[in-house]
C-alpha positions in Angstrom: -20.0 -10.7 4.8 -17.0 -10.7 7.1 -15.7 -7.2 7.8 -11.9 -8.3 7.6 -10.5 -5.1 9.0 -12.5 -5.5 12.3 -11.2 -9.1 12.8 -8.1 -8.4 14.9 -9.9 -5.9 17.2 -12.9 -8.5 17.8 -10.4 -11.2 18.7 -8.4 -9.1 21.2 -11.8 -7.8 22.8 -13.2 -11.2 23.3 -10.1 -12.6 24.4 -9.4 -10.0 27.0 -13.0 -10.4 28.2 -12.6 -14.2 28.6 -8.9 -13.7 30.3 -10.4 -11.2 32.9 -13.5 -13.7 33.6 -10.9 -16.5 34.2 -8.9 -14.5 36.4 -12.0 -13.3 38.5 -12.9 -17.1 39.0 -15.9 -17.5 36.7 -17.3 -20.9 36.0 -16.4 -22.5 32.7 -20.0 -23.1 31.8 -20.5 -19.4 31.9 -17.4 -18.7 29.7 -18.2 -21.3 26.9 -20.4 -18.9 24.9 -17.4 -16.5 24.8 -15.2 -19.2 23.7 -17.6 -20.1 21.0 -17.4 -16.4 19.5 -13.7 -16.7 19.6 -14.0 -20.0 17.6 -16.4 -18.4 15.3 -13.9 -15.6 14.8 -11.2 -18.0 14.0 -13.6 -19.6 11.2 -14.2 -16.0 9.9 -10.4 -15.6 9.7 -10.0 -18.8 7.8 -12.5 -17.9 5.4 -11.1 -14.6 4.8 -7.9 -16.1 4.1 -9.2 -18.5 1.6 -11.0 -15.6 0.0 -14.6 -17.2 0.3 -15.9 -14.1 2.4 -16.3 -12.1 -0.8 -18.8 -12.6 -3.7 -17.7 -13.9 -7.2 -16.8 -10.5 -8.4 -15.1 -9.5 -5.2 -12.7 -12.4 -5.4 -11.2 -11.0 -8.4 -9.8 -7.9 -6.6 -7.8 -8.1 -3.5 -6.3 -5.1 -1.7 -3.2 -5.2 0.3 -4.9 -3.6 3.1 -7.1 -6.6 3.4 -4.0 -9.0 3.3 -2.4 -7.2 6.0 -5.7 -7.2 8.1 -6.1 -11.0 7.6 -2.4 -11.4 8.7 -3.1 -9.2 11.6 -6.1 -11.1 12.8 -4.2 -14.4 12.5 -1.4 -13.1 14.7 -4.0 -11.7 17.1 -5.8 -14.9 17.2 -2.6 -17.0 17.9 -1.6 -14.5 20.7 -5.0 -14.7 22.2 -4.8 -18.5 22.3 -1.5 -18.5 24.0 -2.5 -15.8 26.5 -5.9 -17.7 27.2 -4.0 -21.2 27.7 -1.7 -19.6 30.1 -4.6 -17.9 32.1 -6.8 -21.0 32.0 -3.7 -23.0 33.5 -2.8 -20.6 36.2 -6.2 -19.2 37.2 -8.8 -21.8 36.4 -9.6 -25.1 37.6 -7.4 -28.2 36.7 -7.8 -29.1 33.2 -9.9 -26.1 32.2 -7.9 -25.6 29.0 -8.2 -29.1 28.1 -12.1 -28.8 28.5 -12.2 -25.8 26.3 -10.0 -27.2 23.4 
């Protein structure tokens, strides 16, 4: 089960560590597991948005808090993608972002 309330924080934390590593000149091969975790979080956000992260009975109830948490996670992921794209283009080797995507 996905902990929806923690998704935005996890996205921010992982993206921050990736950005710092890119700025420090780390190799893309060492960063790929972190990019994979970020992609897994994106999949978790999409699951939460569709409601498939809950069991059959849990789908009958939905709280506003959960909806706001999902929206916050989506915004955090979009912002993280934008910042990582910029960091990869500025500090990484040529075409680093293209290889990640």
